[in-house]
N, C-alpha and C positions, 0 to 999 in steps of 0.2 A: 812436502808443500811450505816453503819458509820465505816466499817471495812477500816483501814488505810493499802495502799500497798506502798512497797518501790521497785518498778520494774522500775524505770526511766532508759531508755536506752540511750536517746539522747536528748540534749538541744539545738535547733537552732532557733537563734533570739528570736522570742517572744513566740516559740512553745516548748512543752515538749512532747516527746514520751515515752510511756511506755507500757509494755507487758500486754496483757489483762488479766483480772483475772476474769472478771465476765460479764455478759450483761449490756451494758450502753446505754443510749439514746442519739441521737444528739441534741446538744444544752444544755446538761446537767450540772448543775453547780458543780464546782469542788473546794474544798478547798485544799491548799498545805501546809502543815506545814515545815517550814524551821527548820534547825538545832539550829538557834539562838532562836527559841520559837516564831517567828513571823509566820502570816498565810496570804497568798495570795490567791486571787480569779481566777478562770479560767472556761473556758467553752469548752465542747467536741466539737471538730471542726470535727473530723473524726474518724471513727472506722470501723476496718476490722477483720478478724477472730483472729489475733493474737497481732495486735497493736493499740492502742488509741493515737489521736494526741490532746492535749489539748492546747487551746491559753491561755496564762496568763495575765491578765488586767494590773497588776503592773509592768510587765516586768520580766525577768527571773533572774535578779541580785541576787546572793546569792543562788541560787538553785544548788543542786548537787545530785548524786544519793542516798545519804542519806534521802533525802526530803521526806515526807510521803504525800501520794495522797489518798483524801476521796472524792467518789462519792456520792453526797447529794440526788441523785434521783429526784432533782426537777430543773426546767428551771429557768433563770434569772426572778426576779421579781421586779416590781417597786411599792413601798409603795405609794400608790395615796389616795390624799384628797383634798378636796375644799380649804384647808388652803395652797395648793400649790402655789396659785395665790399671786403674791407680793413676791415670793421667788427666789433666785439665787442659782443654783445648779449646781454641777460639772458634767461632761459629763457621771458620773456613777450614779448620782442623790444624792451625798453627798452635805450637805450646804455649800455654799460659802460665805454667807452673814453674818456669825458670829451668824445666828440665830439657834434654836434648831433643832433638827431632825424632821421631819414631822411625826406625829402620824397618822399612815394608817387608813383609814377607809376600805381599802382592799388592796389587793397584787395582782398584775395583770402581767401575762406573758407579756414580752416586745416585744415577737413576733407577738403578737397580732392574732385575729381570722381573717380568711379570709371573705371578705365580698360579701355574696350571690348575684350574678349579678340579679337576680330575685327580690332581695329585694331593690336594688338601686332605688332611684327616680332621674328622669331627673334634673339636676340643672337648676334653672331659677331665682333665687333672686339676684338682682344686689347688688354687695359690692362696696361702694365708697372708694376708698383710697385717694383721694384729690389730685391726679396727673392727669393732663388732658390727657396726652399721654396713660395712662392706661384706665380711665374711658370713655374718649370720642372715642378712635379708637380700644382700644384692651380690652374692658370691662371684669373685673372679674366677677364670678358669684359664688354664694355660692356652695361649693361642688365641685369646680374646681380644677385642678392642673396646676397651670401655671409657669414654671420657669422663671427665669431671666439670659439670656446668657449674660454674661460680660467678661472683661478682666482684666489682671493684671494691678493695678494701677488706674482703672476706679472707680468712687465713688459708687459701688453696695451696700457697707454697709450703706452708708448714705440713699440710696433709702431704703433700707429694714426697717432702723429705722424710717425714715418718714412714711412708710406704717403701721408699728407697731403702731404708734402713732396716725395715722387718720383714719384707716381703721373703717367703720361703715356700718350698713345696714340704710340708710335713712328713717326715720318715724318709725323706729322698736323700740319697748320697751324692745326687748328680750336680754338676757344677751349676752355680746360679749367678747371673751377673746383672748388673743394672747400668743402662745407658741413659744419661739424663742430659737433655737438651733444652736450654732456656734461650727463648727468642725476645729481643727487644726489651731485656730488662735493664734496670738503672745499676749502676757501678755498686751501689750500696747494697741492693739484692744480690749481685754477684759475690760480693764480699761475704754475704751472710751464707749463700750457697757454699762456697768454698770452704768457709770455716767449718760449718756444719759436717760436711763430707769428712774433712780432715780429723774433726775432733771426735767423732762417733765411730772412727774407723771404716765408715761404710764406703770410703774412696778406694780400699784396696780391691774390691769387687766391682768397681764402677768406672765407666768411660764419661767424662763431663765435658759437655761443648756449651759455651758461653757466647752468645751474641748480644752484646750491649746495646742500649737505645740509641747511643751515638755512633754506633757501626752503620755502615751503609745498608738502605733496605734490602738491596739486592742480595746481600749476604744473608739476610733473615730468609730468603726464599732457598737458600741452599743448606742452612744448618740442620733442618729436620731430615734432609736427605741423607746428609753426612752421617748422623746419628744413626738412621735406619741402615745404612750400609754398614758400618760398624757392628751393629747388631746382628744382621743377617750373616756376617762373616763370623763372628763368635758363635751364632747358633748352628749356622750350617757347616761349618768347616772346623769347629772344635767342640762340637755336640754340647754347647751350653745351653741352658735355658735362660733367655734374656728378657728382662723387663724393661720395655722403652717408655721413659717419662718425657713428654713433650710440653712445655709451658712456655708461651702462652700461644694457643693457636690464632687468638684474636690479632695478637701482634703480627703473625704471619699473614693472615688475611688482610690486614691493614696495609702490609708491603705490598701485596699482590694488586690492591687497589690503586695503590701509589704508582706501581709500574703500568697498569691499564690505562691510567690518566696519560702518563708520559707518553704512552704509544696512540694517544688521542682514539682509544677504542669506544664503542658505543657500550655506556655502562647499563649494567642489569639493576637486579634490585638493590635500592639504597647506595647505588654507586659501584658496588662491587661487581668485578667482570662477570659476565655471563658463564665463563667455565670454571667458576669457583669450585662448582660441585665436583667437576672431574678432577680438578686439581687437588682437592681434599682427599678425593678417592685414591688418588695416586699415593697418598701418604698412608692413609688408614688401611688401606688392603695389603699394605706390607707387613702383615701380622698373620700369623698361622703356624701350623704344624703340617709337615710335609711327611709322607708316606716314605719309608725307608731310611729317614733322617732323624737322629736321636734329639737334636736341637729344637727349640721353638722360639717364637718372637710373640710376646704379649705386650699390647699398648695400653697405657694409660695417658691420655692427652687431656691438658687442662686447657678450658676456654673461659674468659670472662665474658659473660653476656653483657652487652652494652646497655645501660640502663635496667639491669636485671630482667630483659625482656628473653623469655625462653623461644618466642616466634621471631626473633631477629634472624637474618638469613645465616649468621655463621652457626649458632647452635641448631637451627632447624635443619640445615642440610647435613650437619654432623650427625643428626638423630637418623637420618634416611641410610647413611652408611654404616654407622656402627652397631654394635649390639648391646644397646642400653644406654644407660647415662646414670651418674651419681650426681645429684643436686645438692649443691651448699645452700644452706638457708640463712638469709640475713635475720630473720625472726628468732632462729636459735641463737645465732651470733650475738644479738642484743641482750639474749637472757644470760650471757656469759658461759655457753655450752660448747665445748671443744670436745671432738670435731663437729660443727654445727651441720650435720648432713642431714637432709629431710629425706626418710625413706620412703614417703608415700609417692612423690613424683619421680623416685628414682627407680631404676629398672636393670636387671642383668639377663637378658634374653637366653644365655647359656647356663643360667645357674642349675637349672634341673639336672644337666649333664654332668654337673661337676661335684653333686653333693649325694648324700645317702650311705649306707651301709658300706664300709669298706673305703671310702672316699673322705667322708666327714664323720657323720653319725646317723643311725637310722631314722632317729626322731627329727633331723634337721628340718626337711620339708614342712612337716606338719606344724613344729614350733613356729618356723617364720612366718607360715600363712596365719596361725594364730595370733602372733604378735602384731603383724600388719593389720588384720581385720579389727583388732581391739582398739589399736592406736588410731586408726582411721576415724573409728566411731566416737572414740574419745575428743579427736580433734573436732569433729562435727558438734559435739555437745559443747564444748566451749564456747562456740557461736550462738547456741540456744541459752546458754547460761547468762551470757551478755545481755539477752533480752529480757528472761522471765525469772533470773535469779537461780541460784544453786538450789535454793528450798522447794522450788517446783518440781524438782526432778524426783523420780522414782529411786528406790534403794539401789535397784540394779544400774541404772544409769550413773548414779553417784559413784559407785564402784568403779565402773568403766571410765568415768572422768578423773579417778583418782589413778588409775593405771597410766592414763596418757602421761601425768605428771611424773610417775614412777619411771616409765620408759625413758623419758628424755634425761632424767637424773640418773638413772643407773645403767641403763642399756646404751644410749647414746653417748653420754657425757664419759670421757676418760683421759687419763692423762696424756701428756704429749710424747711421753717416753713409755707408755704403759703398752706392753706388746701381749695381747690376749691370744691364748691358744684357741682354737675352735671349740675344744671341751670347755674353756673359760667362759667363751661367749655363751653357748647354750646353757651352762649352768646359770649363768646370770639371768638368761631368759626364763629358766624355769623357777628362780626364785622370784621373778616378778609375776610371772603367771600364777604362782601359788597365792597370790593376794586376791585373785580372783576366785568366786565359786567354782567348784569343778563343773557344775551344770552349764558354765557359760563357756567351756572349753570345747566348742562344738566341733573345731577344726582338728582336735587331736584324738587320735584313736587310744580307746581305753588302754591298750597294752602298753603304750608309751607313758600314759599318766602313772599306771602301775609300776612301770620301771624306772621313770626318772622324777616324778613329782616329789618334791621335799617331804609332803606329809605322808607318802607310801614308802620312801626310802627309808624312812626313819624308824618304821615299824620293824 
């Protein structure tokens, strides 16, 4: 199907509308030949009885009614190869690192194939990120999708890079890779990411996709699909365990809203398209472990909540699809604590299946529950102290109040290059819990207290 049509009737933002001349498929790749001899690529976005809407990846500048449109009969495919590891690519898969084009072992549709629910394995293998607030209280499990809810100006990118550098499965000799996709970032941020990956050596086991803020919004819709396609290929064809980090999902949704406005669709909540839920699900659900396959895809997606509003449609819809969330706190950031992760609203729904004896340590669940309960009470007491003063508290409450400060200073706070093992995290937990009277450790079994409590271990 190589016939060229010159039936463009309207150009609106990144969209081109043309009169339909033959049956075309949704998502079909389109080549647009400009009068000056250059060619742009596009994708069929919508098709009806008489009109076809095409989104143009490189923008519609230079297009007019004389431009010729060719329907290729193919969907967008990513050339994949194990040689992708160590490469930095654009949001549409072109090399940005000055290296040669990737010689493909295969070309794979970026939309992926839906994973049969029956063939999914329940995730249960612990992934160590080296960050105590994640490993200790909101554990990430291989095959999970766990987003980071952050806000403008908070160090979510630093946290993402730290996870990309440090993530591993303890005691495993299996190959582990990271696919990092940044959407709508500034050139300065892109430079920062590239330098960090190269300087720390993390690039050797990573594939990086960078879509810049001045790149077309349409490309932003393809970038995460490119990244997930590369991840699925490495996981299911090369038996690798792949951690996918997507930043920033909010920029992706803004591009989705921009496309919806160009198509003159009826907007949903806050102007976002009504199908944003299903669109996000098509990304998030491309994580998991498949029966009979050795590899796995795990997802960390970062989204900045507009106005720090967790009820905003983007975090709200993400929370329905994903298996928990890690919440970055502006209050902790103001205190100078890094990483400023607030464990109270954070949650990992699959944590219990990835911890315990033989996976992390037998006392992990009890220690996590006790730390969470004591910290939550300590945070409540801070509000009370602001009203009645510290002197009005009982001795017990004063100990709990001090625990909350210790928790933030010794458990939450850690260096940007500090890679704590799960043993380190649990030992730090016990050193903080030992500041409380044993009578207050109501969520920890006596056998764990006798085995791990510093006061008993030293006997």
